[in-house]
C-alpha positions in Angstrom: 85.5 67.1 123.3 82.5 69.4 123.7 84.2 71.0 126.7 87.4 71.6 124.6 85.2 73.1 121.9 83.7 75.5 124.4 87.2 76.6 125.5 88.2 77.2 121.9 85.1 79.4 121.3 85.9 81.4 124.5 89.4 82.0 123.2 88.0 83.2 119.9 85.7 85.6 121.7 88.5 87.0 123.8 90.6 87.7 120.8 87.7 88.6 118.6 88.3 92.4 118.7 91.8 91.8 117.2 90.4 89.3 114.7 87.7 91.6 113.6 90.1 94.6 113.2 92.4 92.4 111.0 89.4 91.2 108.9 88.1 94.8 108.6 91.5 95.9 107.3 91.4 93.1 104.8 87.8 94.0 103.8 86.5 90.6 104.9 84.0 92.1 107.3 81.3 94.7 106.9 82.3 97.9 108.7 79.0 98.2 110.5 77.2 94.8 110.3 80.0 92.8 111.8 78.2 93.3 115.1 75.6 90.8 113.9 78.2 88.1 114.5 77.9 89.0 118.2 74.1 88.6 118.0 73.5 92.3 117.8 70.8 92.3 115.2 70.3 95.0 112.7 66.8 94.0 111.5 63.5 93.8 113.3 61.7 90.5 113.7 58.2 90.6 112.1 55.3 88.7 113.7 54.3 85.3 112.4 56.1 82.2 111.1 59.7 82.7 110.3 61.8 80.1 108.5 65.5 80.3 108.6 68.1 79.3 106.1 71.9 79.3 106.8 74.6 78.8 104.2 78.3 79.5 104.6 78.9 81.7 101.5 78.0 82.6 98.0 77.5 79.1 96.6 75.1 78.0 99.3 73.1 81.2 99.2 72.7 81.0 95.4 71.6 77.4 95.6 68.5 78.3 97.7 67.4 81.4 95.9 64.9 79.5 93.6 63.6 77.7 96.7 63.2 80.9 98.7 61.3 82.5 95.8 58.8 79.6 95.8 58.4 79.6 99.6 57.7 83.4 99.6 54.4 82.5 97.9 53.3 80.5 101.0 51.0 82.8 103.0 51.7 80.9 106.2 55.4 82.1 106.0 55.6 85.7 107.1 59.4 86.1 107.0 62.4 84.2 105.6 65.7 84.8 107.3 68.9 84.0 105.5 72.2 84.0 107.3 75.7 83.5 106.0 79.3 84.1 107.2 81.0 86.0 104.4 80.8 89.6 103.1 80.7 88.3 99.5 77.5 86.4 100.2 75.9 89.5 101.7 76.8 91.4 98.5 75.5 88.8 96.2 72.3 88.5 98.3 71.4 92.1 97.6 70.4 91.2 94.1 67.7 88.9 95.3 66.2 90.7 98.2 62.4 90.8 98.6 59.8 92.0 101.0 59.6 88.8 102.9 63.3 88.0 103.1 66.0 89.5 105.3 69.7 88.8 105.6 71.9 88.7 108.7 75.4 87.4 109.5 75.7 84.1 111.3 76.7 84.6 115.0 79.9 83.2 116.5 79.0 79.7 117.7 79.1 80.4 121.4 76.3 79.1 123.7 75.5 82.7 124.7 75.4 84.2 121.2 73.5 81.4 119.6 70.9 81.3 122.4 70.5 85.1 122.0 70.1 84.8 118.3 67.4 82.1 118.6 65.5 84.0 121.3 65.4 87.1 119.0 64.4 85.4 115.7 62.3 82.5 117.1 62.4 80.5 113.8 59.7 77.9 113.1 62.2 75.8 111.2 66.0 76.0 111.0 67.5 74.9 107.7 71.2 74.5 107.3 72.8 74.1 103.8 75.5 71.8 102.6 78.0 71.1 105.4 77.2 73.7 107.9 77.5 71.9 111.3 77.7 74.2 114.4 77.6 72.4 117.8 76.3 75.2 120.1 73.7 76.4 117.6 72.5 72.8 117.1 72.3 72.3 120.8 70.2 75.4 121.4 68.0 74.6 118.4 67.3 71.2 119.9 66.6 72.7 123.4 64.0 75.0 121.9 62.3 72.2 120.0 62.9 73.8 116.6 62.9 71.4 113.7 66.4 71.2 112.3 67.0 70.2 108.7 70.3 69.7 106.9 69.4 70.6 103.3 71.5 69.6 100.2 73.8 68.0 102.7 77.4 67.3 101.6 79.9 65.3 103.7 83.2 64.6 101.9 85.5 61.7 102.8 87.9 64.2 104.3 85.3 65.9 106.5 83.9 62.5 107.5 87.3 61.3 108.7 87.7 64.5 110.7 84.3 64.0 112.4 85.1 60.3 113.0 88.1 61.2 115.0 85.7 62.3 117.7 83.0 59.7 117.4 81.0 60.4 120.6 81.2 64.2 120.0 80.2 64.0 116.3 77.3 61.6 116.9 76.0 63.8 119.7 75.8 66.7 117.2 74.5 64.9 114.1 71.7 63.1 116.1 70.2 66.6 116.7 69.3 66.8 112.9 65.7 65.9 112.5 65.9 65.3 108.7 68.9 65.4 106.4 68.6 65.6 102.6 71.9 64.5 101.1 72.9 65.7 97.6 74.8 62.4 96.8 75.1 58.7 97.8 78.4 59.2 99.4 76.9 61.8 101.8 73.9 59.6 102.5 76.2 56.8 103.7 78.3 59.1 105.8 75.2 60.6 107.5 74.0 57.1 108.5 77.4 56.4 110.1 77.3 59.8 111.9 74.0 58.9 113.6 71.5 60.9 111.6 68.2 59.0 112.2 66.0 60.3 109.3 67.5 60.8 105.9 65.7 61.4 102.6 67.4 61.8 99.3 65.7 64.3 96.9 68.8 65.3 94.8 71.3 68.1 94.4 69.4 71.4 94.9 72.1 73.2 92.8 70.5 71.6 89.7 67.6 73.9 90.3 69.5 77.2 90.5 67.9 80.0 88.5 65.5 78.0 86.4 64.7 80.9 84.1 68.1 81.2 82.4 66.6 83.3 79.6 66.1 86.1 82.2 69.8 86.3 83.0 71.0 89.5 81.5 73.8 89.3 78.9 76.6 91.8 79.0 76.0 93.5 75.7 79.2 95.6 75.9 81.3 92.5 76.6 79.7 90.7 73.7 80.5 93.7 71.4 84.1 93.8 72.7 84.6 90.1 72.1 82.7 89.8 68.9 85.7 89.2 66.6 87.8 87.2 69.2 88.2 83.6 70.2 87.2 83.5 73.8 87.4 80.9 76.6 86.9 81.2 80.4 88.6 79.8 83.4 86.2 80.0 86.3 86.6 79.4 90.0 90.3 79.1 89.7 92.6 78.5 92.7 96.2 79.5 93.4 98.5 77.9 90.8 95.8 77.5 88.2 95.8 81.0 86.9 99.4 80.8 85.8 98.6 77.5 84.0 95.8 79.3 82.2 98.2 82.1 81.3 100.7 79.6 79.8 97.9 78.0 77.8 96.9 81.4 76.5 100.5 82.0 75.4 100.5 78.7 73.6 97.1 79.1 71.9 97.8 82.6 70.8 100.3 81.3 68.3 97.3 79.6 66.6 94.6 82.2 67.4 96.1 85.7 67.3 92.7 87.2 68.4 92.5 85.0 71.6 91.0 86.4 74.8 91.2 84.5 78.1 88.7 85.4 80.8 89.7 84.4 84.4 87.2 84.4 87.2 89.2 83.5 90.4 87.4 81.7 93.3 88.6 84.4 95.7 88.8 87.9 94.2 91.0 89.1 97.1 93.8 87.4 95.2 93.4 89.8 92.3 96.7 91.7 92.7 98.6 88.5 93.2 97.1 86.9 90.0 97.6 90.1 88.0 101.3 90.4 89.0 101.9 86.7 88.2 100.4 87.0 84.8 102.2 90.3 84.0 105.5 88.5 85.0 105.1 86.1 82.0 104.4 88.9 79.6 100.6 88.9 79.6 98.5 92.1 79.4 95.8 92.0 82.0 92.6 94.1 82.2 90.5 94.2 85.3 86.7 93.9 85.2 86.3 96.4 88.1 87.7 99.1 85.8 84.9 98.6 83.3 84.8 96.7 80.0 88.0 98.2 78.7 89.1 95.3 76.6 91.6 96.5 74.1 93.1 94.7 71.1 96.2 93.8 73.1 94.3 92.6 76.1 95.3 88.9 76.8 93.6 88.3 80.1 90.3 89.7 81.2 90.4 89.2 85.0 86.9 89.3 86.6 87.5 90.8 90.1 83.8 91.7 90.8 81.0 89.8 92.5 77.9 88.1 91.0 78.7 88.3 87.3 79.7 84.7 86.6 76.4 83.9 84.9 76.8 86.9 82.5 80.2 85.6 81.5 78.8 82.1 80.9 76.1 83.6 78.7 78.9 85.2 76.6 81.5 82.4 76.6 80.6 78.8 75.9 84.0 77.1 76.6 84.6 77.0 80.3 87.4 75.4 82.3 86.2 74.8 85.9 89.0 75.4 88.5 89.9 73.7 91.7 90.4 70.6 89.5 94.0 70.9 88.4 95.2 71.3 92.0 94.2 69.0 94.8 91.3 71.0 96.0 88.5 68.6 94.9 86.9 70.8 92.2 84.2 73.4 92.1 80.5 72.9 91.3 80.0 72.8 87.5 76.2 72.8 87.4 75.8 76.6 86.9 78.0 76.6 83.8 76.3 73.4 82.5 72.8 74.8 82.9 73.8 77.9 80.8 74.8 75.7 77.8 78.6 75.8 78.3 80.9 72.9 77.4 82.9 72.2 80.6 86.5 71.1 80.7 87.9 70.1 84.1 91.0 68.5 85.6 91.3 65.1 87.4 90.7 66.4 91.0 86.9 66.6 91.3 86.2 64.4 94.4 84.0 67.1 96.0 81.5 66.7 93.1 82.3 63.4 91.6 78.7 62.3 91.1 77.8 65.6 89.4 80.9 65.4 87.1 80.1 61.7 86.3 76.6 62.7 85.2 77.9 65.6 83.1 80.7 63.4 81.6 78.3 60.6 80.8 76.0 63.0 79.0 78.7 64.8 77.0 78.4 68.1 78.8 81.8 67.9 80.5 85.1 66.4 79.6 88.2 65.7 81.7 91.7 67.0 80.9 94.5 65.0 82.6 97.3 67.5 82.2 98.1 70.9 80.8 98.9 69.6 77.3 95.5 67.8 77.2 93.7 70.8 78.6 95.3 73.1 75.9 94.1 70.8 73.1 90.6 70.5 74.5 90.2 74.3 74.8 91.6 74.6 71.2 89.1 72.1 69.9 86.2 73.8 71.7 86.9 77.4 70.6 87.2 76.6 66.9 83.5 77.1 66.5 80.5 78.4 68.5 79.8 75.6 70.9 76.4 75.8 72.6 75.7 72.6 74.5 72.0 71.9 74.1 72.1 68.9 76.5 71.6 71.4 79.4 67.8 71.0 78.9 68.1 67.6 80.7 69.6 69.3 83.7 66.8 71.8 83.7 64.2 69.0 83.9 66.0 67.4 86.8 66.3 70.8 88.6 62.6 71.6 88.3 61.8 68.2 89.9 64.2 68.6 92.7 63.0 72.2 93.4 59.3 71.2 93.5 60.0 68.2 95.8 62.1 70.3 98.2 59.5 73.0 98.4 56.8 70.4 99.2 59.0 68.9 101.9 59.7 72.2 103.7 56.0 73.1 103.5 55.1 69.7 105.0 57.6 70.1 107.9 56.3 73.7 108.5 52.7 72.5 108.5 53.4 69.7 111.0 55.3 72.1 113.2 52.5 74.7 113.3 50.0 71.9 114.1 52.1 71.2 117.2 52.0 74.8 118.3 
């Protein structure tokens, strides 16, 4: 299987100029920095200990920001390298840059490119986030005796079944992980079955995102524009969910004539498609990218900009979390919960079932089983200002997880430097 994987990577490299051109045209690649994916680095490597974090996209990068800020205080760490694969994550990262931290795009997982990447950056520790498993990179990390951690690990039933199809191949990859830190019990069990020898459960790192919620800026202009309106937000929506939200808006507007629905799609590249679909059912849509031009007749405020979800949550306390009315498996609700929102979600939340169970059990989230039920729950929630004070429990859990994770990484770093 590993041989077939190498052939697949070679094919990708051969066709990469065409792939990159298409992605550049679709604005999915940085016009200059795409070269980093071929291990042509755009930043210089400073002397001293470098620890490396890799996360796929925005969610993974945001989950490690509080951790990175704490690790920056460690004088033994001279540089923190963060890599990701998407342009959106690079854009969001810019808000958190510091003197110690640099960002690069993750290279194509070929033996040559990954080896070149590691030779250049020479990380003291390699820390992969969530479900980022890359065979060639793992192989080269192991060859160079770099400690490999899988932090906030998440293996779903679907991904476990895929890996299990190629047992020998998958076990040869997962046994290269020195320590895995699963975010839930399901992942812990799957990691054991995938041949990970050392596993330690600390908790879900996303509980610790942005501990200082009071420092998150509110959008004063948005608050002013929505002052006399009933507002609810549909966040991280997927294809098919926006039109459902539009229909809910039409129904609720009969009851609340001043209703405003805010939609934050999971992928903003779908903006035109979403806008056209909502216009087709008679809804007036205003785009966030055009400024806060919310008029009296605005039905839908469509957020087509990056990194502003928290500002919206600060303004709006009734949040429907998408990816849950369609069979996607749900999106992570922790961010909204930590900012005091009441969360409403659909039945399909398998990707975060332990998190949702915790939130449901503590009265922070509630499940809607269908569109009619969702409409009623939203109506009940927007009748009054609804700030959920139970989020303080989440903050306490988050602080504990963040502190334990920081200690763990510092411990691994200290042991590694002793060896060298």
